[in-house]
Backbone as JSON, one array per atom type, in Angstrom:
{
  "sequence": "XXXXXXXXXXXXXXXXXXXXXXXXXXXXXXXXXXXXXXXXXXXXXXXXXXXXXXXXXXXXXXXXXXXXXXXXXXXXXX",
  "N": [[-58.04, -97.37, 20.53], [-60.16, -100.44, 21.05], [-59.74, -103.74, 21.06], [-61.59, -105.61, 18.9], [-63.47, -108.41, 18.58], [-65.35, -110.32, 17.34], [-66.71, -113.91, 17.51], [-68.46, -116.14, 15.78], [-71.58, -117.75, 13.85], [-73.74, -118.06, 10.5], [-75.98, -118.78, 11.48], [-77.25, -117.92, 14.31], [-79.0, -116.37, 16.2], [-78.38, -114.64, 18.28], [-75.52, -114.02, 17.35], [-76.42, -112.05, 15.47], [-77.69, -110.23, 16.84], [-75.66, -109.08, 18.76], [-73.13, -107.78, 16.97], [-75.51, -106.16, 15.5], [-75.86, -104.42, 18.33], [-72.97, -103.24, 18.09], [-72.34, -102.27, 15.86], [-74.46, -100.4, 15.85], [-73.59, -98.85, 18.19], [-71.31, -98.0, 16.7], [-68.63, -99.5, 17.09], [-65.8, -100.48, 16.21], [-65.21, -104.1, 14.9], [-64.21, -107.05, 14.54], [-65.23, -109.41, 12.69], [-65.89, -113.55, 13.3], [-66.25, -116.23, 11.51], [-67.37, -119.19, 13.1], [-67.97, -121.43, 11.52], [-67.45, -121.62, 9.41], [-64.22, -120.88, 9.74], [-62.88, -123.04, 11.63], [-60.33, -123.74, 12.65], [-60.61, -121.12, 14.2], [-62.49, -121.64, 15.6], [-61.99, -123.41, 17.26], [-59.08, -122.21, 18.76], [-61.25, -120.16, 20.08], [-62.57, -121.66, 21.81], [-60.91, -122.5, 22.96], [-60.18, -119.97, 24.45], [-62.0, -119.18, 25.88], [-63.64, -121.27, 26.64], [-66.05, -122.31, 25.76], [-67.92, -123.66, 23.61], [-70.02, -122.45, 22.52], [-71.87, -120.14, 20.39], [-72.91, -116.35, 20.49], [-69.81, -115.84, 21.04], [-67.72, -112.8, 22.45], [-64.63, -110.84, 22.19], [-62.82, -108.91, 23.8], [-60.5, -107.08, 23.69], [-59.22, -108.69, 24.81], [-60.91, -110.04, 26.77], [-62.64, -112.18, 27.22], [-66.21, -112.33, 26.39], [-69.16, -114.24, 26.85], [-72.15, -115.31, 25.07], [-74.4, -113.41, 24.87], [-74.5, -110.97, 26.54], [-74.88, -108.06, 27.04], [-74.91, -106.0, 29.36], [-72.16, -106.22, 30.14], [-70.48, -106.13, 27.54], [-70.68, -103.07, 27.4], [-70.02, -102.55, 29.69], [-66.95, -103.16, 29.16], [-66.51, -102.28, 27.24], [-66.86, -99.29, 27.69], [-68.89, -97.98, 27.82], [-70.84, -98.48, 28.77]],
  "CA": [[-59.68, -97.82, 20.48], [-60.2, -101.36, 22.11], [-59.38, -104.32, 20.28], [-63.37, -106.63, 19.6], [-63.59, -110.2, 17.79], [-66.79, -111.65, 17.7], [-67.59, -114.84, 16.92], [-70.12, -116.26, 15.36], [-72.16, -118.3, 12.56], [-74.46, -117.13, 10.05], [-77.66, -119.29, 11.61], [-76.85, -117.62, 15.24], [-79.69, -114.9, 16.18], [-77.75, -113.8, 19.33], [-74.56, -113.16, 17.19], [-76.78, -110.89, 14.65], [-78.16, -108.98, 17.91], [-74.23, -108.82, 19.67], [-73.27, -107.16, 16.03], [-76.33, -104.98, 15.88], [-75.3, -103.73, 19.27], [-71.75, -103.02, 18.23], [-72.26, -101.83, 14.91], [-75.04, -98.64, 16.77], [-72.48, -98.02, 18.91], [-69.83, -96.94, 16.02], [-67.58, -100.2, 17.47], [-65.4, -101.29, 15.3], [-65.2, -105.21, 15.01], [-63.77, -108.16, 13.87], [-66.1, -111.08, 12.77], [-65.15, -114.51, 12.98], [-67.47, -117.09, 11.38], [-66.19, -120.55, 13.07], [-68.16, -122.34, 10.99], [-65.89, -121.5, 8.05], [-63.2, -120.97, 10.09], [-62.48, -124.35, 12.61], [-59.22, -123.23, 13.35], [-60.55, -119.9, 15.01], [-63.57, -121.84, 16.78], [-61.06, -124.28, 18.33], [-59.21, -121.17, 19.36], [-62.15, -119.33, 20.83], [-63.23, -122.6, 22.6], [-59.35, -122.22, 24.44], [-59.93, -119.4, 25.39], [-63.6, -118.85, 26.28], [-64.33, -122.55, 27.69], [-67.2, -122.9, 25.38], [-68.15, -124.29, 22.05], [-71.33, -121.98, 21.57], [-71.72, -118.29, 20.06], [-71.64, -115.45, 20.34], [-68.47, -115.21, 21.84], [-66.83, -111.39, 21.77], [-63.09, -110.94, 23.03], [-62.52, -107.34, 24.08], [-58.77, -106.92, 24.65], [-58.1, -110.65, 25.54], [-61.47, -110.63, 27.68], [-64.29, -113.2, 26.62], [-67.88, -112.77, 26.74], [-69.73, -115.11, 26.4], [-73.1, -114.94, 25.04], [-75.69, -111.64, 24.37], [-74.07, -109.78, 27.81], [-74.76, -106.56, 27.37], [-74.1, -104.98, 30.43], [-70.9, -106.84, 30.5], [-69.73, -105.34, 26.76], [-70.85, -102.14, 26.99], [-68.57, -102.55, 30.37], [-65.62, -103.31, 28.92], [-66.3, -101.33, 26.04], [-66.88, -98.18, 28.5], [-70.29, -97.42, 26.82], [-71.98, -98.35, 30.07]],
  "C": [[-59.54, -99.36, 20.97], [-60.51, -102.07, 20.44], [-61.01, -105.57, 20.48], [-63.92, -107.34, 18.21], [-64.79, -110.76, 18.6], [-67.07, -112.92, 16.95], [-68.8, -115.99, 16.75], [-70.38, -117.81, 14.4], [-73.4, -117.67, 12.0], [-75.78, -117.63, 10.61], [-77.82, -118.81, 13.43], [-77.66, -116.52, 15.35], [-78.98, -114.02, 17.14], [-76.35, -113.29, 18.38], [-74.93, -111.99, 16.25], [-77.09, -109.97, 15.89], [-76.46, -108.51, 18.35], [-74.07, -107.84, 18.07], [-74.15, -106.07, 15.69], [-75.95, -103.91, 16.57], [-74.18, -102.53, 19.2], [-71.64, -101.66, 17.03], [-73.54, -100.19, 15.31], [-74.29, -98.25, 17.08], [-71.15, -97.72, 18.08], [-68.72, -97.98, 16.65], [-67.15, -100.62, 16.31], [-65.2, -102.5, 15.13], [-64.82, -106.29, 14.24], [-64.99, -109.29, 13.88], [-65.43, -112.8, 12.45], [-66.29, -115.55, 12.7], [-66.7, -118.57, 11.73], [-67.12, -121.5, 12.54], [-67.62, -122.8, 9.58], [-64.83, -122.13, 8.59], [-62.85, -121.73, 11.3], [-61.42, -123.99, 13.62], [-59.62, -122.41, 14.6], [-61.55, -120.2, 15.73], [-62.91, -122.79, 17.89], [-60.02, -123.37, 19.46], [-60.04, -120.55, 20.44], [-62.64, -120.22, 22.23], [-61.76, -122.56, 23.49], [-60.22, -121.79, 25.27], [-61.0, -118.67, 26.54], [-64.28, -120.1, 27.39], [-65.57, -123.1, 27.31], [-66.97, -122.77, 23.81], [-69.35, -123.18, 21.81], [-71.03, -120.74, 21.36], [-72.64, -117.79, 20.43], [-70.84, -115.65, 21.42], [-67.9, -114.05, 21.88], [-65.75, -111.28, 22.9], [-63.25, -109.25, 22.78], [-61.33, -106.7, 24.6], [-58.56, -107.86, 25.55], [-59.57, -110.83, 26.45], [-62.95, -111.1, 26.88], [-65.29, -112.78, 27.21], [-68.84, -113.37, 26.13], [-71.63, -114.94, 26.22], [-73.74, -113.78, 24.66], [-75.57, -110.99, 26.2], [-73.63, -108.83, 27.45], [-73.95, -105.33, 28.4], [-72.58, -105.5, 30.64], [-69.9, -106.3, 28.88], [-69.8, -103.93, 26.68], [-70.01, -101.53, 28.62], [-67.37, -102.41, 30.1], [-65.39, -102.29, 27.71], [-66.13, -99.5, 26.6], [-68.05, -97.56, 27.73], [-70.99, -97.03, 27.96], [-72.16, -96.74, 31.34]]
}
């Protein structure tokens, strides 16, 4: 099973779209709300090099934004 983490905020529509995509494909993931967990937001920025969300981490690989083709490829859904 792949390790999947979605860094998001409640007001981000693309975050919701990424989470819905993962749910529809029955992919388990951990959600981190960086508006509450600022330390996680700093770690996300160090790893991804960007402060905006969504950022999806799949087995250590960072996917910035709503990049469904890349998420599919990393999950083996393509």
